[in-house]
N, C-alpha and C positions, 0 to 999 in steps of 0.2 A: 463242130463246136461254134457256139455263137460268139461273135466279136463284141466284147463288153464295151469296148471303147466307142463303138457306134451307138450304144444305148444311152450314154451320158450326154447331157446337153452341152453343146459347145458354148464356151464363154465368148462374149463379144470382145472384140479387140479393145485394149485399154482398160478392161475391168480387172481389179485385183482383189476383191473380197466384198464382205457385207458392208464394211464401212464406206466402200466406194459407191454402193448402191444408193446411199442417201444424197449423194451429190456434194457432201462437205468433207473436208479432210479431217482426220483425227487430231484433237488438240495436243499440242506439245507439252513437255514437262514444265516449262516456265509458265505457260498459260494456266495449267492446272494448279501450280503453286500459287499463282496470283489469285485465282478464284478461291482457293482454300483460305488464303490469308484474308481476303475481303470478307468471306463468310465468317471467319473467326473474329475479325474486328467488329463486324456487325453484331455478332452475338455478345461480345464484350460491351459494346455500346448500349445494347438493349438492357443488359444487366445493370449498367451504370445508371441509365435513365430510370429503371425501376427502383434502384436503391435511392436515387435522389428524390423520387416521388414519395417513397415510404418515409425517408428521413424528414422530408418537408411536412408530411402528415404528423410524424412523431413530434417534431418541433412545435407545430401548432398545438398539439395536445398538451405538450409540456408547458407551453405558455398559458394555456387555459387552466391547467392544474395549478401553476404557480400563482396566477391571478386569484383563483378561488381560495387557495391556501393563504395567500397574503391577506385577502379580505377577512377570512375566518380568524386569523391571528390578530388582525387589527380590532375586530369586534371583541375578541377575548381580552385584549389589552384595555379597550374602553370599558368592558365589564369590570375588570379588576379595579380600574380607577373609580368607577361608579360605586363599587362595593366599599372601597377604602374611604372615599369621601362620605358615603352614606353612613358608615360606621362612626366616623368622626362627628358628623352632624347629630347622629342619634345620641352618641355619648355626651356631646355638649348640651343637648336638650335634656336628656334624662339625668345626668349627673350634676352638671353645672348650671342648669336652668336656662340655657340659651344656646341656640345653634351657632351664634357668633363666636362663642368661646371655642367651639369645635373647630371652626375655620381658622381662628387665630392660633390656637395651640397646635393644631395639626400642621399648619404651615411652618410654625416655629420649630416643631420637632423635625420636620424634613430638612429645614435649613441647618439645624444643629447637627444632625447626623451627617449631612453632606460636608459640613466644615470639618467634622471629626475624621471622616474618611479622607478628605484632602490632606489633613495634617498627618495622617498615618503614612501617606506617601513620603512625607519628609521625616519618617522614622519617629513618629509619635508612638511610644510603646504602650502596651496594655496597662502598665503600672501608672503612668502619668494620666492616661485616659480615665482610669478608675479613681485616681486621686482628685482629678478635676471634677468628676461627677460627684464625689463625696462632698467636696467644697460647695458645689452648686446645690446639692441636696440640703446641706446645712443652712445655707442662706435662704432657700425656698421655705424650709420649715420655720425659720425665724420670722420671715415676712408673713407667712400664713398664720402663725401664732399671734403676731401683732394685730392682724386684721380680724382675728377671731374673738379677741377679748372684748367684752362688753364695757367699753370705756365710759359709756353714759352712766352705768351703775357705779363705776369706780370714782368718777368725778362728781357724782350727785351729792349735794349737801342738803341741809334741812331748811334752806331759805325759801324753797319753793320755786326758785329760778331755774331756767333751763341749764342743763349741764354744759360746762364750757369745754371746748375742744383742746385747750392748751395742755391738759395732762397727756392726752394721746399724742399730740404733736411733739411735745418735749420728749416724751418717752421714746417715740419712734426715732427722732433725730439722734438721741443719745445711743440707743440700742444699735441702730444701723451704722452710726458713726464709729462705734467701737468695733463692730464687725468689719467694716471697711478698713479701719486702721490695722487690725490684726491680719487681714488677708493681704493688704498691700505691703505690710512690713516684711513679709517673707519674700517679696520680689524687689525690695530696695526701698530706700528712704523716700525718694521722689514719688514712686508709685504709691507708697504708703500714705503720704500726705494727700495726694490727689484722690485716692480711694476713700480716705477719711472724710474729705470735704463732700465727695459725691454721696457717701453714706449718710451724712447729716442732711443733705438736701432731699434725697430720696426718702429717708426716714421721716422727715417732717411732713412731706407730702402724703406718705402712706398713713402717718398718724392722723392727719386731718381727714383722710378717707375713712380710717378706722373709727373715728369719733362719730361718724354717721351710722355705724352699725350695718355694714354691707351684708353680713350673714356669712355662714360657713361655706356656702357654695362659691361666692365671689372670692372669699379669702383663699380657698383652695385653688381656684383658677389663677389668681394673681401669683400665688406662691409657685405654682407649676410654671407659669410664664417666666418668672425670674429664674427658676431652675434651668429651663431650656435656653435662656439667654446667657446665663453666667457659665454654663458648662463649656461651650466651645471657646468663649473668651478666656477662661482660666486655662484651658488646655493649650491655647495658642501662646499665652504668656509663659507658661511652663516650658513649652518647646523652644521658643525664641530666646528665653532667658538662659537656658542651658546651652543654647547654640546648636546650629545644624552642622553636622559633619559633612562638609561639601565633598571632601575626598572620598568618603564612603558612599555618598550619593552618586558621585561620578563613576565609581567602580561598578555600581549596579547597572549602569546604562551604557558604559563604554567598554568594548572588548579589548582591554589592555593586553591580555595574554596573546590574543590573535595578532594584534598590531606588533608587539615585540617579536613574536615568532616570525612574522612576515619580514620584518627588518633584518633579523638574523639570517634568514634564508637569502634575502637579496644581497647582503654583504658576502655570504659564502659563495654565491654564484659569481659575483664580481671578482672574488679572489681566485676562482678557478679559471676565469677567462684570461687569455694571454695579455690582453690590453687592459685588464681590470684595474691595475694599480697606476696606470698613467692617467693623469688628470691635468 
């Protein structure tokens, strides 16, 4: 029989296997763990860098979208203002005969509404708001009627001389003086006297203007102007005459229940502590 051991190549002295043929020793467990950890951290770092790059691109895109949206909203806001102002100017020209009336009455209307909204913060109710508007409407109608009357025809005589304005001046002073006295009397004697004097002066001036025959458009515009002027003034007088409930106003903006509950909780905690009652 053939000797098999003689057919196998003999290993060189010091050789232990395939790993030894490369000339490098096999890595140990710690080295393999370090390589694996390094590869893992490298992979995580790559993902973080990728995420940062994508989020930076998204942030830039959001900035671009926000800028474009802001510009679009600003243009829409300007368009709304332009339409509103255009409507006021058109109404002033078409109805009252002058765009100046549209500017004046539009500005006055915005101021009046702003004052009413501010007074509502101080608990101006809907009832007093409506009552103030009714008073202002009545005064506006009286003034508009005073300016609408043809005082030249009323004061005309048969002497052939020009009509005198005294009839309109005296009538306006008396009419608005009575209106001012009646309105002011409901707010007190001092206010009644002051409003009566103001009514006489304003009525005389309007009577002089009415004697020139300004026409129904101007009469309506002036009446509307006085309506928008008197409405917030009357509402403010009603509110401050009745008085502002500061306690109720404070309760709307101060968390009293939370404060009291917190104080009770603090006192309870102090009572539970061993040294809580020593002071």
